[in-house]
N, C-alpha and C positions, 0 to 999 in steps of 0.2 A: 411431549414430556411433563406432568403435571410438576405443583406444585413441589411435593412433596419428593418425588426421584431428581428436579433438582438441582434439592437442597443436598441430596442423597448426593448425587454428586462434587457439590462445589466439597464438600468439605472432605470425600474422598482425595478432589483435585489441591484440595490445601492440601493437603498429609501428607499427595506425593511432592510436593514441594519444601514440604518441612523436613522432611525423610530423606531428604539427599539426592531426590531422585535425576534433579536435574545438574549440581552441582559437580560433576566431573571434572574438577578445574582442571589444568594445565596451565603450565609454566606460559603467559602469554609470550609471542613472541613480538619482541616490543620491538615498537617503528622505527627507534632509528642504525635497527638492526638488518634495514627491508624499504626496497626504494617504492609503497607503494603504501595508500590507504584500504582500504578494503574495507567496503559498509556491503550490507548485505540486509538487503527485500524481502519486502515481510509484509503482501495484498489478501488482504479478503478474507481476515481469520475469522468471521462468523459466529463467536466463541456465545456454547461451546458447539453450537452446530446446528444448521438449517434442520428441524424437521419434517421441511415438507418433501425436502428432498432428500432424507437419510429417514428416512418411516418407520424401522422397524431397532426396539430397544437395540437388539443385535449389529443394526448399520450404526449408530448413534455410538455405543461405544466401539466398535473400532476407532469410526472417523478417534474421539477421544483421544485411545489409544494413538493412530498416528499423527496427531497435534505435540502429546508429552513427547515423541520417538524424535522428531523431529525437535526439540524443545531441549532434548539430548544432544542432539547431535550437531549441530548449531556451540552449542556453548561449546563443544571440545575442539572445535579451531579454535587453533591459537591465536592466525596473525588478524584475525573481526576487531575493528577499530570501533565501526559506531555501527545499528540498523539504521534504517529506513522506513518508516509501517505508513504503507499508502493509505488506509482507510478502508472503514465497513470492519471492522472490531465485533460488537454487538451481529448477532443471530440474523436479526431478523427485526426489532421495534425502536432497539438502542432503549429500551425503562432499564431499570437499576437492577434485577435479576441477571438484567445482561451482564449487562458492566462489573457485575462482585465476578463475576467471572470473570470477566474480560481485565479486571486489577489484579485476580490473583496470578493471570495468563504473560501478561507483562513484569508482573513481579520477576519473574521467571528467567527474565531474558539479559545475560550477565553484563554486558556491551551495554552505552550507551547510549537512546534510543530517537531517535526525533519525531514528532506523527503529523499528518494532515485527518483530515476527517473525513468518511466518506457519508452517502446516505444513510445506510441505517444505522447510523450511530446521530442524525439531527434533521431528521426529512419527518417521520412515519409516527402514530398514534397508537399508542399500545391500544393490540389488540388487535385482527380480521374484523372484515365487516361481516355481514349475514353470509356473503357470498363465495369466504375463504378470501379475499382480499387488503394487501395496505391498507388506513384509512390513512395521504398525506396531513398534518399540522396544519388545519385549517387558515391561520393568518399566520404574515412576515410577522410579524412582534412572537407566536408560536414556536416561528423553527429559530430564530437568530435564540430567543431565553432556550433553548436547543445545544445548536451549535457554539453559546455562552456558556453553559453546565459543561458539555465534553473538555471546554478549551480552559477550563477551572482545575478540573476532574486530574487532566494528565499534565499542570503548570505550565500550557505553555507559551509564549514569551506574550503575542498575542494570537487571534486570528489566522492568524498569515506571518511571514516574521521570513529571515531574511540569517544568514552567516556563512563565514568563508572556514574553506580551507586551504590554507597555499592559495596559488592564483584560483581556486577554483569558489564560485557564487553557486550558492542551493541556496533554493529561494524556496518553501513550502507553502503551501498556495490553499487554498477553502472554497468550499460553496461557499461564500456569505451575501451572493445575494436573493438568500431561501426566496428563491421565484419557486415557479414550479418544476419547470427546469430543477432535477436530479442534482444536477455537478455548474450551476451557471456562478463567473465570477463577477462581484458586482461591480460598478464603473470605475472607485475609485482605491483598489485592486490594480484595474487593466495599470491606472495611470502609473499604479506604483513600479508592477513589470518594468511598464516600459520606460520607468526614472532607471530604477536597477540596469536595463537591460543598455542604455546608454553611458552609464556609467563606473561600466566593467565590462571596458570589450579587449582589454589584456586575460582573457584568461576562459574556457568553457565558463558555463554557465548550465547548474542539473537543477529539475526547475519537477517537484515529488509533487502530486495534484493526483489523486484520485482516480479522477476521467483523462482517457489519452485525449490527443487530436483528433478532429475529424479529417476522413482518409487512409488514416495509418494502419486498416487490415485489412482483405481481404474482405468483402458481401457472404462471411459463410453464415449468419442469423438475420435473419428477416430487421433485429434493430441496432447490427451493427454500422458504423457509421451516420447514428440516428441522431440528436441533440436531445437522449435517451438515455442514451450508453458512451459522449461525448465529450469534454468540456466548455462551455457555451459563453460569454457565445460566439458562435468559431469563427464569424466571420474578423471581429475587433482582434482577433486573438493570433488571428493569422496577418495578420498588416504586425501587428506589434512584436512579435517572431520571429519577419523579415528581416530583425536588426541585430537577429543571435548572435556571435562569436564563437567562429569556429571550434565543430566540437561540441554543440552542447546536447544534452538530454534531454529529452520533456520523456520522463517516470510514472507512470499509471500506472492500474489497476480497471477495479471496472466491472470487462466485462468477463472477466474468467479465463479468461486465452492461453487453452494448454500448452506447452510446445507438440503437441502432433496437429496444430495443428498449422496448417501451411507455411501463414502470412504471421507464426508467430517470432520470427526472427528472421526476418524478411526485407536489405535493406531496400529494394526496388519498389513494396511498399508501407514499411516503416518511416524511410524517411521523409519528414513534411515540407521544410527546407533547404539549401543548399548547406548549409551545416548546425542548423536541428536534425534529430534520431527519434524519434520515439519508441522508448523501451516497454515493452509490454512484459508483466506478471500475473500469473498466474493463482486461483485464488490453497487458500490452504484446507481447505474446507470440500477434500474428495480423495477417493479410496486411496490413487496412486502420484504424491505428492510430489516439487517440482521448487524450485526458491535459486532467484540472482541475484549477482554477486556484481559489483563497482568496484574495479579496482584504479586509482585514482595515479596515476605515476607521470612525471614533473607531462611527459610530451607525448600522452595520450590516457581515456578512456579502456580498462578493456572488463567485455560483461562475461560471464557463462553462468549454467547453467547448472546446479544441482539436484540430481536424479533421487529422489530420498528413498525410495521405494528399490534401487539396486546400489544403491552408496557409492551411486559414481561421480563425478561428472563430464555432460552430456558434449564433448568436441565437434560436437556440429556445428553449434546453435555460440559456441566462442568469437568475438567479436571483438574487434576494437578501429577506434576513432582515434586518427592524431588530432593532436590541439598546436 
């Protein structure tokens, strides 16, 4: 897509937002009227769309329409309290044109949202190399500045941060090592996570990170369960996460794992240790869209998957984790 076509798309997208395309308001079901807190999960938005994946204008227009319809749907749900955004908002490079589209799209989410960065949001230079491949930012300083620009743009408390919902502790993690790996946490952040775990043993911890933990998917592609597709450094993380309180979850995207993959919601594979399970989230940059939701109860977390194409909750993927 050239710049002119991109700007046309953006103009149409903003007009759609302002015309009330997503703002089909309903009276929310107040938290006081129910016994759970609903967190909607969105991952790998790749806005407006991945041109290398969706190559024709027809395909791109379809994907964009699907993403708009998804907003219509989630904004119609009356019981959503907030959203967790799991990274890769930008289509490919994380440049200003892509983030202008991200800004417009995220403005259409009617509930508060909390974000973490993905590799496409901070790690790459603008434009492919002569072979059509991504070019990684050359230095730590370049990657760090781009990560900080993301943090400032979306008014995040810090590169990584924490908050609480009742007895639940929520940690939002960042690839702040800014290394050659896609998603690597710094030593400082690892120490912070260790302290958070030690300080919050009376309720589950929810870790929101762009990349999953090593070994929590079936080896359905060659790069799954490799350093480029998992949160790094994996061995220190394994040691630190061994002390997680019961019922904790690691919530991730990055691998674009769809519900059609047999290990998408298989606790025998997704369980990282006795107290921690990885919840994998699919990309919304596909023709068939799914999203996950977390329901935080006093004594358990329920996980549900919504099929946006067919407009149904897929019961076979319902899971519950007691705490």
